[in-house]
N, C-alpha and C positions, 0 to 999 in steps of 0.2 A: 204671354196671351195665352189663350187656349188655341192650340191648333185643331180645328176638327179634322180626324182621322179620313172624313169623305169628300170635303171640298176638293172639286175637281172631278170629281167620279161621274163624269158626263160623256157619255158616247157621242163621238164624234168632233172630242173639245181632245186636250192631251191623254193620250191611252194611258199613261204609267203613274203619272205625277199621284194620284189617288193611294196608290200603292205607296210610293215611298214616305208620303205624307202620313199614313197610317202606321205606320213602322215610328217615324219621327213622333208621333203623340205619344208613343209608350218610351221614349227614349230622347226628347226634347235634344235637340242640338249637338246628339251624339253619332259616329258612325252606327250604322245596322246591316248585319252582312243578310244578303239576301239569297235567294234559292228554290224557298218553296211556292208552289203556286197557290194565287189568288183568284178567289171569285169577288167581283165586285158590282154589284147591280143597283140601277138607279139613276137620277131618281124618277120617285112618281109623287105627286102630289097628294099630300094629306094634310087635310085643312089648310090653314097658313101656311105648311109645314112643307118643304121637300127633304125625302125619305129615297135613305141610301143604305145599302147591304154589305156589310166587307166580311166574307166568310174565308177562313183558312184553314189546314187542317188543326182541330181541335177547340176551335172559338167561333163565335158568331158576336158580331158588334151591327146594331139596325141603330141607324141614328137620321137625326131628324133638324132639322135648320132653318131658322127663318129670320129674314133682318126686320128692322123698321127703323128708320132713321137711320143713325148713326151704329145703333145698335145690333148683337146678334144674341140669337137663343138657341141654345141648344139640348136636346134629350137625347143620351144614348143609353143603350141597354145592352152589357153583354153577357153571353153565355157561354159556356163550355159545350162543349159539343164530342162524342163518342168520334173514337180515328177513323171509322168506315162511313161519317155524316157526308163526309162532303167528298167526292169523286172527282178527278181531273185527268182526264188521259194526258199522256207525256208530249203529243202536239198540240197539246190545247183545243182539240177540236170538238168536243166534248165535255160535258160535266154534269153531276147530280150532286144535288143538294137535299137530304133525309133528316131533318131534326127526330123525329120520332117522337119519343115524349120527353126527351132532351129540355124544351120548353118549359114543361108543365104545364101550368094555368095560363101561360103567355101565350099559347097556342102551339101551332106545327108550321115547319113547312117541305113541301114535298114538289122539287121544281126542278126541271133539267135545261141545260144550254143547248140549244137548238139553233139553229141559220148561224153556223159559224160562218163570220167573216175572214178577208184575208190575213195571215199570217204578217207580222210588221215589228219594226224593232226599232228602238230608239236607245237614247243615254239620256239617265237623267241623275243628276247629282251624283255623278262618278262611275255607275253600277248601267249594266248595259240589260235593257228589257226586251221581252217578245211579248207580243198577246194577239187576242184577237177581240174583235165585238163580236156581239148577236145578240142572242135573247135567253132569258129563263120563264120558261113558259109553267106552269100545272097549277099548284093551289099553294097559298101565302095566305094564312091567316095567322093573326095577331091581335093579343089580348093586351094591349101598351095600357092600360089604365079604364077606371068606370067616370073617369070627369071630363076629361078634354078630346084625348085621341080616341078611348074606347077603341071599337074591333074594327082593326085592319084587313081588308082583303083584296090580292091581287090575283092575277091570272096570268098576267104577261107584265117584265120588266124589262129596259133595256138592259144588258150587260155586258160584261166583258171578262177575260182570264189571261192573267197574266204572270209572267216568272221573268223574276231577276236574276241577273251574275255579276257576283263581285260584292263591292261595299259602298252602299250608299251613304251619303253625308249631305242632308239638308241643312245642317248648321252655317253657325256662322264661324268663323276662325276663330271665335272669343278664346281665351286660354281656360274658359271655366272660372276667373274669378269674377265674384258678382262685382255691380257698378250700378248706381244711383240710391234711390228713396223709396221706401217700399210702407206702407201702412197695413196691418193684418188687424181685424176685427172678426173674432171668433164671441161663443158663446164663454160663462166663466168654466174652467176645467178643462179647455178646449175638446179634442173629441174629433177623429177623420168621418165621423158623419153628420156633424151638425153645421149650420150654414157658415160660410166663410165668406169673406170679401176681404179683398183684394186691390189697394189703387197703387200704383208704380210708376215713379217718375224719373226719367235718364235723358242726356242730351242727347242720344241716338235716336231715341223711338217715342219723346214725348211722355204722355201722359196715359195711362191705359187703366182702363176701371174691371174687375170681374168679381162675377159674384159665383158661388159652386155651393150646391146642395150634393152631397152623395147619398146613396141609401142601399142598402141590398136588399133584395127581397127575392127569398130562394125560388128559381137558381138564378135570379139575376143580380148583377152588378149594376147601380145605375146612375148616371150624374145628369144633375142640371145644369145650366150653366147660362151666365149671359155675361158677354163680354163687349165692352165700348171703349171708343176712343175719347179722350177728351182735350181743351184747351190747357195749356200751362197754368192758369188761372185756378183751375179746377181742384190743384191739387198742394197746399202749400205745409212749411212747415220751419221752425224755428230750427235756428243754424248749432243748437244743443240738445235740439229734440225734444224740448221741454214744451212746446204744443205743435199742433198740425191741424189741420181742416181740408177736408175732403169734400166736394158738391156731386151728388152723383145724379142732378139733372142732366147732364150731357147724354147719360146712357137712354134718356127717355123714349118710347114708354115702357121700355122694361124695369129703367131705373128712376129712383124720386127720392128726395131727400137728402141731408148732409150729415156728417158727423164730426166731432171737435174733438181731439184728442189731449188730455194731460196728464205729464209724466207721473207716476207715485214715485220714482225712484230716479237719482241722477243716470245719465247713459253711461252704460258701460262700453268701453273698444276692446274690441279682439276680431284676430285674424282679418284685420284691415276696413273691419266695418264699427261702428258705433251701433247701438240698440238700446233702447228706452222703453219699457213696460208701464202701463197705466190703465186710464179708463176713459171710455167713450162714452160721449153727450150726443142728445140728438136724434134722430131715425131717419136710417137709409133703407128704404125696400125692395128688395127683389121682383119685381109683379111676374110670376112664373105661372106660364100654361100650366095644364097637367095637375101641379102641385099648390097651387095659390102663392098668395103672396109671403114671404120669406122676410123676417126683419134681423139686418146685423148684431152681430152678437156688441158687449159693453165691454170685453176686454181688448185692448190694443197692444200692440207692436209694433212699434216705429224703428224702420232700422236704415240706414246712410252707408252705404258701402262706396260712395265717392269722396272717400278721403284718403 
């Protein structure tokens, strides 16, 4: 499943969980060394979404999240920043974020961390964190698209500054060996930026459906995703991987339709997994805000690592 790096980044709730989650998003299930100070701001309401900011030295992520039914839709914009764009005092009592022209046509941010609260500490995922709540004030103007979010303007956002010491490991105790059944749908020829739909099924986590569209619009790297849990009957496959079926309707209103997989060649076994490739028929659609409807590809890869 997709782990939103800013889920839980709310002032008044768990103070540091969002920082650890953000690191885990980059390296899911891995141990992550901490130490750099982090600015987390939000949430603020943008149409039907909750928007959060995550800034560390050299990077900024703008994350928007919306829930409907059992599904969640995310839109994340990541930018590189100059080394001096984010300044954080050693005692976390003050900070400033000035993006200058680094966001180009996406806008700019010039804000200061003020009204610092009490410095507190806690242990999260095996690492010790210190942090302060406060307010980010100034001017934020983000032009995220010209269809749905359009221009976002904020002058005050709840925020927190955090710093960790140690190694955080929020992942499972898994040995790293894959397990379970996975069906991936992509456009012919593959490609990192085309729509990718994944259905996964495992005894531990049940069925999860995920639709991702990645794009690069300089200077931003953008990810649009839909994640939804589903019942066991939503994803079935023959034991020899010659066929499979996935139903997207449990992800309504963000997912609709279904796909049927038929293998083109016998499944091959390697590294404890069986893998079959083939074609997909039917139509499974991701109903995205901002970028519009996206249709899953017709090339299918069916993998079973529960062997």
